[in-house]
N, C-alpha and C positions, 0 to 999 in steps of 0.2 A: 532519538525519537524525532518525527517529522511533524507536528501538530499542525490542524487548521485554524484560519483564523477568520473572524466576520470582520469585513471592512465598514467603512462610515456610511456603507448604503446599506448594511445589513446582509451583504451578499457573503457567500462562504467563499472563502479562496485558502489555496495550498501553496504557502512560500516555496516549499520544494520543489513544485513543480515549474514554478516559475525563476526562481533564482538557482541554477543549475549548479550543485557542488558534487565532488565526489570526495569520499574519505579514502585518502591515499594510504593510512594504516593499513587498510586491508588489501591494498592492489600489490601483488608480488613481484610482477616484473614488467618491464614494457610490451611484452607480448600481449599481457591480460590488458593494460591499458589501451592497446592498438585495437582489440576485440570489442571492447567497449565504446570506445569512440565510432569505430566504424559501425557497430549496432545503431547506437543513439544518434549519431550525426550525419553519418555519410551515405548509408543504405538508402534514405528516402530522400536525398538533398541532392537535386541537379545542380550539376555544374553551370557558370556564366553561359558557355557556349550554347549548352542544352537549352537554357531558358531563352536564348536570342532565337535559335532556330524554332523552337515549338511556337514562339510567338510569330515570327514571320509566317510559318505553315498554317496560322490560323489553330493551333492547337490546344488554344485556350477559350474555354466556354464563357467566362466571366471575368471581369477584373479581380474578383476576390481570388480565383483559381490562379491567376498570375502572382499576386499579392502574395500568397501562402508559398509559392515555389522560391520568390525573391527571398522570403524569411528564413525557410529552410536553407538556402544556400549560404546567407548570411552567418547562421550558426554555424554551418560547416565551415565557414570561412574563419570562424573566430573558435574552432573546437577547443584548441589547446588552451588559447588564452582564458578561455570561460572558466575553465575548471582547475587551472594550475596558476594563474598568475594575476598578480593585482598591476596595473599600468602606473607609472608616475613619469609624466614629463618634466624634464631637467636640462638646464644649458650645458652643453659641453665641456666648458671649463671644469663644472661641480662633479661631474660623473667620476665615481671611483675607479681605477685602473685595475686593482688587483684583488677586488672582492670574489668570492666564490658563490656569493648569493645574491648577486645583482646580473642579469643579464639583459641582453639586446636582443631584437629577433633580425635575421639575417633574411633579406627577402628580395625575391626575383621580380622584376618588372613585368607587369601584365600587359601584353601587345594587344591593340585594338580594342582597349575600353572605350574609347569615346564613340566609336561606331556602333558598338554591341549595345550600349547604354542607350544611345538615340533610337536604334530601332526598338528596344524594348519600350521605351517613352512613347513611342508614335503607336506601336500596337496596343498598349494600355488605353489609349485616348480613343481607340476604335471600338473597344469591349464594353458590353452592357454592364451595368453594376448587378450585384446578385442580392443584395439586400437594402443597403444604405448609400447612395451616391456619394453623399457628403462625407460619411465617416469613412469611405473608402479611398476617396480623393486625399483626404487627411492623412490616411495609411500609406498613400503611394509617396506623397512627399517625404513623410519619414523614412520608409523603406529604401525608395529610390536615392535619397541624399547618401544613405550608407553604401549602397551598391555601386553608384555612378562614381562614386570618389574613391572606390577600393583599388589600390595601387597594383597589389601584388598579386603572383600566382599562388592562389590559395592550396593548390595540390602537392606544393614543394614544401610546405612549412613543415618542419620536425617538433615534436613533442619537447624535447629539451634544447632550450635556446642556448646562443653562446655566452660566456662570460664576456667581459669587455677584453680582457685579452687574449681571449681565443678569437675574437670579432677582429681585432687589430692585427692578429697573425693570420687572417685569413684575406687571400690576395682578390680584390674587386668586390669585397663584402659591402653590401649596402643595408641600410636601415632607414626608417622613417623621420624626417625633419618636418616640424610643424609651422615655420615661418612664422607669423607674427600672432605667437600664442597667448591667450587670455586665460588665467587659471580660473576666473569666474564664468567660462561658459557654462550653458545650463547644463545643469545635471540631473535626473530625475531621483528623487528621493525614493525610499524602500515603499513609504505610505503613498507616494504618487502612483508608483506601479500597482500596488495592491488594491488602491482605492478606485481603478478604473472601473467604468460601469457602462455597457452598452446592452441595448434591446436584445441584440443578436449576439448569441453565447460565442459564437466562432470569431466574430468581429473583436469581442472582449479579448478574447486570449491573443488574437493577433496585435491588437493593440499594445496588450503587454509584451509580446515580443518585441515589437519596435521600439518600444521604450528603454529594454534591456540592450539592445543591440546600439541603440543612440550611446548609450551609457559606456559602452567599448571603446568609443572613440568622442570623449566629450570636447570636442574642440573644433575649430572652423577648418572641417575636412577638405574644403575647396583649395587650402592655403598649404596642404600636406604634400611633400615630395618625397621621393626616394634619393637618397645620397649616398655616396661612397665614403666608408668611414675616413677613406685616406683624404679626402677634401673637407673634413669638417674643421668649421671654424669655432672659436670660445662662446660666441653667442648663439650658434645654432642650438635649438631645441630638440633633442631627442626624447623617446619614449623607451624607458627602463621597465623592463618586467621582475617584480619581484614574486618569490613564491607566496602563495596564500596562506602558507602555514608550515610549521617544521616538519609534519609529515611529507608535504610536497617536496622540500627541500632534501629530507632524507632518502626520497624516491630519487631524485635525480643524482644525488652522490652516490647511491648504490650501484644505478646504472653506470655512472661513468667510471666507477671503479671496479666494475664487473665483481661484486660481491655480492648478488643477488643470490639465494639460496631456492631453488625451485622446489615447491612442495609437491610431493608424489602421492596421488590419490591412489587408496590401496584398490586392487582388482577384486570385485565380488566372485564369491565362490558362484557354482552353478546352482540353481533353483532346485529344490527336491521337495514333492509332496509329503504331507503328515502320513504317517504310516495308517493313520485311520481318521475319518472325520472326528471333529468336536462335537458332540452333541450340545444342543441349547440345555439350559436350565430350565426344567419345567417344574413349577411350585404347585404341587396337588393339593387335593384336602387333605391327605395325610401328613401334610408339611406340619412341623411342630411350631415354628412361626409363619403365619399369614401377614405379609407385607400390606400396610394400608398406608395410602397417601392421604396425609391429614391437611396438607397445603401445597398450592402452588401459587408462586408469586413471580411476577416480571417487573423489569426496570429497562424501558428500551431507551436509547440515546435521545437526548431533549432537542438536538439539532437536525433537522431535515437535509439530507443532501440529495438532491432532484438530479436526473440526468443531465439537465441544462448547466447544472454546476460542475460536473465533471467535465464536460464539453468546455465551460467558460475556464476552466484551468487545465487546458491540454498543453503539454510541453511539446516541444519540435521533435522530439522522438516517436510519437503517435501518430499513425495514420489517421487519416481524418474519418469520424465516425459522429454523426447526428444522435441527439438524445433519442429520437423514434429508432435509431438502428439499434442503441443498445438494450432498449426495451425490448425489441425482436429478437436480438441474440440471447439475452439472459433472462426474459421475463420480469427484469426489476424496472421501476420506474423512479424509485426512491429508495435511498437507505438512511439509516438513522446513525449518526456520530454523539458522541459524548465529549464535553469538555472536561468531565471529571476522570481522576485516575480510575483505573480500572477497579482497585479494591473498594474504591468508594461505593460504585454501583453496585458492586457485590454485594456489599453490606447493607445497602439500602434493601435490595431484594432478599437477603437473609432474614433482616428484621421483621419485613412484612409475613413471609411466610411463618415465623415463629409465632407472631402475632395472630394469625388467620388459625395457627393450629392450635393456639391457646398454651403453647408449650413455653416455660420458663428456661432460662440457662443451665438451672441445675437439673432439669431432664434430659438434655441433650446428650447423647453417649458417644456420639463421633460427629466431626465435621470432614466433609470432602469438598475439595473445589477443583472442578474440572475447565481448564483453560490451556489454550496455546499460545495465548499472546502475554502472558505475565512477565514482566520484567523484575517481578519482585522474587528473589530466591531464598534470601535469608531475612527476617523468617520467613518461612512458607506464607502464602496467602492463607490458606486454611489454618495454620497457627494463629496468624495476624487476626483473622475473623472472630476466632473463637476469643481471643484475648479482649477485642473490641465488644463482642457480645456479653461479657463478663461469665464465659465458662471457665469456672476455675480448673476443671480437668475434663479430659475425654479420653477415652479409651484409645482413639486414634483421631489426629487432625491431620490430612495429609494432601497434596497436590497430585493430581492424575492430568497427565498431558497425552491425550487421546485426540486432539483436535476435535474433527466433526463427528466423531462417534464419541465425543466426552458423554454425551447422554446415557447411552447404553452401558459404557465402562462404568459410571458412577454408578448407575442403577444397580448393577452387576456387584458392584461392591458393596454397596449399602446393604444388598441383600444378605450377602456372606456376615456383614458385621451385625446385624440385626441377629443371626444365629448365635453368635458370640457373646453380646452385650445385652440382647433383650430390650433395649432402650431405642428411643428414637433418634434416626441420624438425620442430620441437616446436610442435604447434597447441594452445592451451589454451582453454578455454571455461569460464566461470564467471558466476554470478550472485548477486546478494545484494538479493532485492526487501524484505525483511522489514523493514527500515529505512526504507523509502521508500513505503510503502504508505497510512501514515496511517489516515484514515476513509473510503477508497473501498472501498465493499462488494465489487464484482465482483471487484477486485485483491486483496483480502484472501481472498476463496475461493479464488481460482485459483493465485496464485503462489508459488513457495517459493525455497529457495536452495541452492545446489549447484555442484561444479564437476567438471572432465573433463579428460582431457589425452591426447593422441596424438602418438605418434612415427611419422611418414611418413618413409620412408627410399626413396631410388631403388634398384631392381633391376634385372638383367639376365634374371632369371626369371619367375615366376609373378606376377602382379599381384594386388592386392586393391581398387583402386578402378577402376571400369570406366567410370562414366559421371559428370560433374558439370554441373549446370546451375543457374544463378542468374537472378533477375529482380528489378525493382524498380519501383515507381511505379504509378500508376493513377490512378483518380479522386481529386481533392482530398480527399474526405469519407474515403475510404479510406486514404490516405496518413496521416491526423491521427486515425485511429480508435483509437489507443494513444498516449496522450501523456505524458511525464515530462521535466521537471516540468510540472504543469499549475496556472498562477497562479489559474483559478478554482477549484481544491480545493486550495489551501493547499499547493501545489507537490507534491501526492502523485501517484502514478500512474494513470491513469485508462483505462477500457476501456468503448469505444462498441460494444456487441455487435453491433446488426444489420449496422454496417458492417465489423466482422471477419468476421463470418458472409459478407458478400458478398465479400470479397477471398479469403476460403479457397476458396469455391465456384469463383470465378473461375479462381484459379491450380490447383485442383486438377483441373478440366476440361482445363486446358493441359496439366499434366503426365500425366495418364491419355493423351491424344491423344499426345503424344511417347513414352511409354512404349509405346504400341501399335506405333508407327511402328519402334521399335528393336528389336523383336521377341525381347526378352528374357524368360524365364519366370523371375520372381522366387519364391524361396521364403517371404519373409516380407516384410511391410509394418511397419517401426517409423517412425511418423510423429512429427513435434514434437506432443508431449503438451502440447496446446492445452485441449482441453477434450473428454472422451470422447464424449458425449452427440453432440455439434455434428460431430464427425469421422466417427462412425458413419452420422448421420444423410445428411452430405453424399456418403459413399463409396458407400452403396447404390444411388443411380443409375447408379452408373460400373461398377456390376457387381461392387463389392468385398463381399465377406462380412466381417462383423464377426470371424469366427472366424480370418480371416488377417491380422489388425491385431494387431500387440502393443502392449498399454498397461502402464505402470507408474504411469500418474497418481494411480491412486487411492491409493498410499501417497507419493508423492513431490511431486505437483502440477506444476504449469508452471514449470519452470527454463529456459525461455527458450533461449538458446545453448546451455545444457547440456543440453538435455532430450533430445534424440536420442543423444549419445554415453552419457549414464546410462542410458537405455532400451536400448541396445545391450549395453553391459555387464551390465545386469540380466537381460537375454533370455538371455545365457550362464550367469551365474551361478545364476539360477534353473533351469537346465534346459531351458528353451524351445528354445533352440539348442543342439544336442549336438555337431552334424558342420558341417563348412563347408557355409556357405549363403548364397544370393546374397538380398540385402537391399535392398529400396526403401526410402529413407529420404527423405519429403518434409518440408518446413517451409514456415511461412509466417507472417508477424507485423507487427510494428509498422513504419510507413512503407511499408506495402504491399510489404515485400520478401517472396521466396519463392526457392524454388530445393529442388533434390533430389540425392543422391548414390545411386549403384547400386554397391555394394560387396560383397565375399566376407568372410564372418566367421567364425571359428572360435574356440575356447575358448582356444588357445595364446595368442592376442593378448591377453585380457584378465586384467590384473593383479588380484591380491587386494584388495578394496575398503579404501580409507584409512579407517579408523575412529578415532574419539577420543570421550573422555568429556566429558560436557556441561560447558563453561567459561562461566560466564556473567559474568566479570571477565576478560577476555583481556589478554594481554600482546602488544600487537602486536609482529612483528619490526620493528625500528628501523632504517631508514635512516641512512648515515652523514650526519647534518645538522648537528650541533652545531658551534657557533662554533669550537671547537677542531678539528675534523676539516675545517673550511673553510679554517681558516689553514693545516693541514697540506698540504692538497692542492693549495693554490694558492701554497705556500711564501712564506706573508707573516709 
């Protein structure tokens, strides 16, 4: 998991976007590593020659534009060191000669370095500042010092460095010596980097880049030289590379011994349409059980993450995008995060819903939990919630993974269970994306955290749930359009936009056709809050006007399974729905799942919003799992 933090200025920071790491336990071979490095470091980074030529041709509009390119180039130049190795200067006499876990980079000299650097320095001086001249000059000093003293040809560096024995056996091999090395040369601490604060979000991100890059060579770089290993003297200081962890070393050893086993992805079968359409479940007046919504409670994340926060945490793998551009692309200006564990916010929403419904634990017949971000497998979150709520036994407590269609899936299963048990069902929907996003930019722009809970009870009177429909599957590319964990992105959650748009269009066409056949006149459409711009664009050909669609995504982000119930509650709490209304709630998302619910909503159902003060160091509710508790439970 990759949690956020608040720094000493109260600003939101994402350490995983600043301190770039890769989990080598999930990288299968060198080809996969090179593809990751190419995508995250190489594609967007100019070479030093390209920067110099662009600067000489007047290709930079502002100082910031030049600074950003220098930063991208330096990350690329340090691409393998950043993710694979820790550096340790050492006197040559003390360097172990026969260890297989100590490495040294063999480097080729960079020709024309001084002239290229001088041209870039002169070009920078002629450019205007973009936001803050003083800050940009400070950043130039930091970045240019790293750039102008880079001695080696960056394009030639391999991912796997030579051992000392291999280096000594390589004719003409050169590596870096540090001259008069000072082990107390300034090095930025983690807190120094996290606590950076700039008025302009882009400059804050760039300053963190500069500090991370400085830490790659925390010595007097002006005294560094490339020296042949054959000419090394005992007192020469060389820079040794140590693998960051055992997974990196294991990866290196597997590649060197050629023992990597390639994993073969299965070939999907051709898609085949079902023999006949799946009709929606229509609950008529003659149904023996009429589903009644007794309560709807929500718990949003307590920490606001603005688009400016996203920008100020930009890693070098992202293309530049301003806060305004994020809002224009997604319809999102802020999303909510929580420092609490996922199950804790789910529990808060569940308790609020039960209280609002006036139901005690002895009355609840089933607990359903819908989420695609739960890391709790044993016990399931639904059973954990049942225990926390004091429910001694249910007919069913189970988790449902239906991603963004969690709401229709959960309601559909609740309705089925009502017929079996004729007792209230507690339906809980919650997501925590904030610690699973990492450096995936589309995911960081879109997803948020939050929870909602409903009590759905049997009634022989007026019903609140009228129609339920669920779908799943489709073309292989759509099924895999949203992936978590994605091994190619360091287990982060990833979104492939064109395929998501295709599945939303496919399902929306199907839903609107079914809605037309049902002949129901709805008062409001409250869709899954996926992407405001995309939904409006796809709804227009269906004859749906944007004014008839309710959105709260601007302030909340996409909370997947919890997005529709949170939006339903917000529509009541902000006065958009002030009387009993017939609502069409369509959903679609990861796994090519979809569905909709047609329900009646009124203000009496909605509990006061669960609120809490920001808690950056939560104390999770502990399950009884100590040795003493286990002994007591099993009478040992």
